[in-house]
N, C-alpha and C positions, 0 to 999 in steps of 0.2 A: 542878721540881715531882713533887712525892708522888700516884700514884696509888693509890686501892681499887681492886681486879677481885673482885668475889664471885663466886663458882663459875667462877675461871681456871682452873684446871686442867683445866673441861670443853671440851666441842668449840671452839665461838667462843669462851668465855674467854682458852683459850691463844692462839689465833691473834691475840687483841686486845692481850694479853702480848707474844707476839714484836715484835708492830708499835710498841709503845707502848718496852720496852726499846731497838729500832732506832732509836726516834726520842729518844734518851735520859733519857727519863722514868725515875724512880728506880717501883717497883711494887711493889705489896702484894696479897697472894694470899691471900684465906679461902676456903675451902672443907672441907665435910663429908665430903665422897671418897665420897659416898652413890650417884655417877653418873660416877666418874672413878678416877683411877688416878696416886699419889704421882708414878709412873714417870713421866707425862708433866714434870715439873721437870727431868727429866734431858735429856729432849728439848727444849726450851727454852733449857735451859745450852749444850748444842751448839750452838744454832743462833746464838744471838746472843753466846755465851763471857761471856755475864756472869748470875747469877741473881736469881731476883727473892726476897724475902723471903715467905714461907710461914707461915701460921699453920690452924693445924688449926681450923675453926670452926663451931657449925650457928646459923646465925642466929635460928633459933627458940628459941635460950635466951638471951632477953632482958638476962640480967644480962653473962655473957658478954662480948657485941656492948658493953653500953656499955663494962666493962671495955678492949674491945680500945678503945674510943675515947679513952680515958683517956689509953690510952699509943702512941695515933696522933694526936695535936691539929694537925698541922701537913699534914692531907690536903688536895691542893687539889681533888679532884674523884674520884665514885665511877661505875663502871660497873658495872651491875647486873644478870649474868647469873644467881643462886643459883636458881633454881626450876626444880620438874619439869616436864618441857616433852611428853609424848607425848598425843595426843589420844585415842587406843584406852584407856590405861590410866587418862586420866582421867573418863571415862564408867563403868568399872568402879568405881575407888577415888578418888571427888567430895573426899573429906573430908579425904584424902591433900593432894591440892591446892590446896585453900583453904587449910589449915592451912599447907603450905609456902609458897606462893606470897603469899598475903594478908597472915600474921603476921608472916612478915618483913621484907617492904616496908614494914609500921607500923615495926616497931622499928628500920631504917634511917631511915627518914625523919625520924623522931623523936632519933636520934643528929646527923642534917644539921644540924639546926636546932641544934644548939650550935653547932656553925661558925660562923667569921665570916664566910663567904663561897661558901656550898655549892654544889654541882655536882654534877649526878645526869647520868647516860643511864641509860635502862632500856629495858632487852631488850625490846618489846614484839612486836607478830606481826600478818600479815595477818589472821589468824583471826577480827579484833575487826571484819572487813564483815561476816562469814558469806558466805553465797552472793550477793555483789555482781550488783544490778541491770544493772551497764553494765561493761563491760570493753576496754581494761583500768583499774585500780580506779586513781582519784586519794584524796589525804588526803581531800578534801570527799565523799566519800562518805559514803552515813549507818553508822554502827557499829548492825548488827544484832544481835536477840537470838541470842548465841552459841548455836554448833553442839555445845560439848562446855563441859563444866569448866574445861578448860583453857584454852581460849578465852574463857570468863568472866572468868578469873582474869586474862588479860589486858586485857580490858575495864576490870576495875573497877580494877583496876592504877592504869592512864592515869588514870580518873575519880579517885583517893586523889591522885595526884600533883597534877593540874591543882587539886584543891580546898585543897592545902594552900598553893601556888602562889598563888592568892587572895588568901589572907590572912598570904602571909610572901613579901616584895617582892621578900627577899637569895637568896633559894632560886632558882637558876635549872636546867632543867629539859629535856631532849631525850627525845622517845621516838622510838625508831627501830623501825617495824612493816616486819622483815623477812618476805620469802618463804622462800623453801627452801632453807636453807643447806649446800651438798653440799661436798665434794674436800676437800683437805688441803694441808699447807703442801709447798711444792714439792722440800724437802730429803728429803719422807718420812718425817720424825725425829718429827711429832707429826699426828695426825689425828682422825677420830671414833670413837671406843672405846666403841662402848657394853655398857653388863653386863649379861647375859642376852641374851634375844631381842633384836634391833634392832626399832626402832618404824618406823623410819624407811628410807626406798626404798633410797637407794644403799649402806649399809653391809649392808643385805641381798642385793643384787646384789653385792657384792664377796666377804659371807662366803659364796653362793652361788659363783660364779665360781671360788672357792679350795679348796673342798670341804666346808668347814664346815655349811654346809646342804645341806641333798638338794637342795629345790626353792626357789625363788622364789614367793611366791604375790603376784597382783594381785587386787586389790579391784574385782571389778565391770566389767564391758566393755558396760555399758548405759546410759551415762552419755552424752548430747546432745555428742560431739566427736568428732574427726575419727577418732576408729578405737573410740571406745565407751569408752576408760580415763579416769582424770581429769587432768585438766590443771593443773601448777606450774609455779611463776616458780623454775627453780632456778638457786642463784647462789655462784659460788665465793665459800668460807669468806674468802679473802684481800681479797676486795672486801669482802667483809664487816667486817672486819678494819677495813680502810682509813676505812671510814665510819663507824666507833666514834671513831677518831681523831680524825677530822676534824670529826665532830661534839663531842667532848670539847675539842678547840680555837675551836670557836666558841661554846663557855661560857666558856671560861677568858679570851677575848679579850674578852669581852662586846660579841659581833655580834650578839646573839640579838633580834628584833623583838619576842618577848613573853617573859617568863618560863619559859613553856611550848611548848616546838615540837613538832611533829609529822610526822615524815618516812616516805615509804616507800621499802625498800633493796631493789631487785630488779634486773633486768636488761632486763625491760619484753617480755619474751618468754614466749610461755606454750608447756612442750613435755607430751605426752601420757607417763605411765608407759609403755607400750610407745615412742615416741619415744625415751627413755632407755634403754631396755632395748636397741633396736638401734644406738644412738648408741656404748653400751657395750661390746657385742660389735663394731663396727667399729674404736673406737679399740683395745680391746685384742686381739682374734684370740680372745677366751674366747669358748666358745656358752654360752648360760644356758638350764638346766630349770626352766622356768616354768608354773603352771598358773593360770586365772583362777577365781576365788573369790566368793564372795558379797560384797557392798557392806559395806563397815566404820562404824558408826555413829561420827557427827563427821563424816566428810566430806564436804566438798561438790564441786560438778561441777570447777569451772573458777577457778581464781584469779591471775594475773599483774594486774604492777605500774605503773601509769605513774610515770615517775623524773622527769616533768618537774622537778619541785619540788626533789626533792635535786640533780638537776644544773644548775638554774638560781640556787637559793639557799644550797644545802650545800656547792657546788663539784664534786660527787661524781660519779663516773659508773663502772659496771660495766668493767672493763678483760676479764675471763677467758672464754673460749666456754666452751659446755658441753660439750665434747670435751675441755679443757682440764682442766675440774675430773674428769670422771671419770676422764682420767690419771693424776691427783694420787691421787684415791681408792685407786686400784688401785696405784700404789706405797705408798701407808701398807699396806693390806692385806698385801701382799706383804712389808713391815718388822715388821710385828705377827707374821706368822705364822715369818718367821725367827727373832723372839724366844722365840716359843714352842718353836720346832722346840729352840734352844741349850740 
């Protein structure tokens, strides 16, 4: 079966591509390389000993996307990652996020409706819950007004898909609301490769540890948490990749209970920023230079998942620990530096 992975050279997308190839799916990647590198393709090839088809394409180009689907009418499913994803950046540049995350989804759904049995996995986020009233967060928790334009694009994205599913019974969709993906493939050949200053905690940690960044900024230590720093549910990217393939097969095998389902994808355990810092230091033996700075706009106090539904209905459960995820991220960072030095 041929699977389209949009944004497939990005952090999460590339790991999902590896998992798909290892399960003998035919994979087509489209990516505009705005926040990824073509070098990731070689990493995927080395890991899997096979190379996915790749087409450089910006999904905001409606005609180019339509032409792509004319040439790929045998697609059995789409996993949609192509979107801007940084909370802080979205606060500073909301129009970029609304154009890149909303328009592309609409154009993609319009093309999917032309297929005989369209299936789509939507890359959603726990940001749809805002600051939840009850922790851990279940899928039935109310979707609150978004704390950031990024979070709003995920909320509205789900609403768009749900509205289309209501009037088109042939379309089947699953939104995976994942928490905080970290880590890298155990080979150290692919991982998170942010362009410019990292917007996420772990790549900032690894870049600081290796000397690429002078100091790690921790945004706020006055939250009502165990140590005053924000709490998140950090999930290994390979666990997340497996969840996408399991969800895809649920769609392909027509096992869904409704044609639009949502699942939380996390570990079920919350860790504070300082706990992650200390865990990294313990795992790697590296000492981190960090400072406490003001809170960042758009950040919530705490968010971690109730994964019961994913465990019982989807048949998926996280396997890797925080320590394993941090160790793999550090291995990847060292690989990146070796390439740069070479």
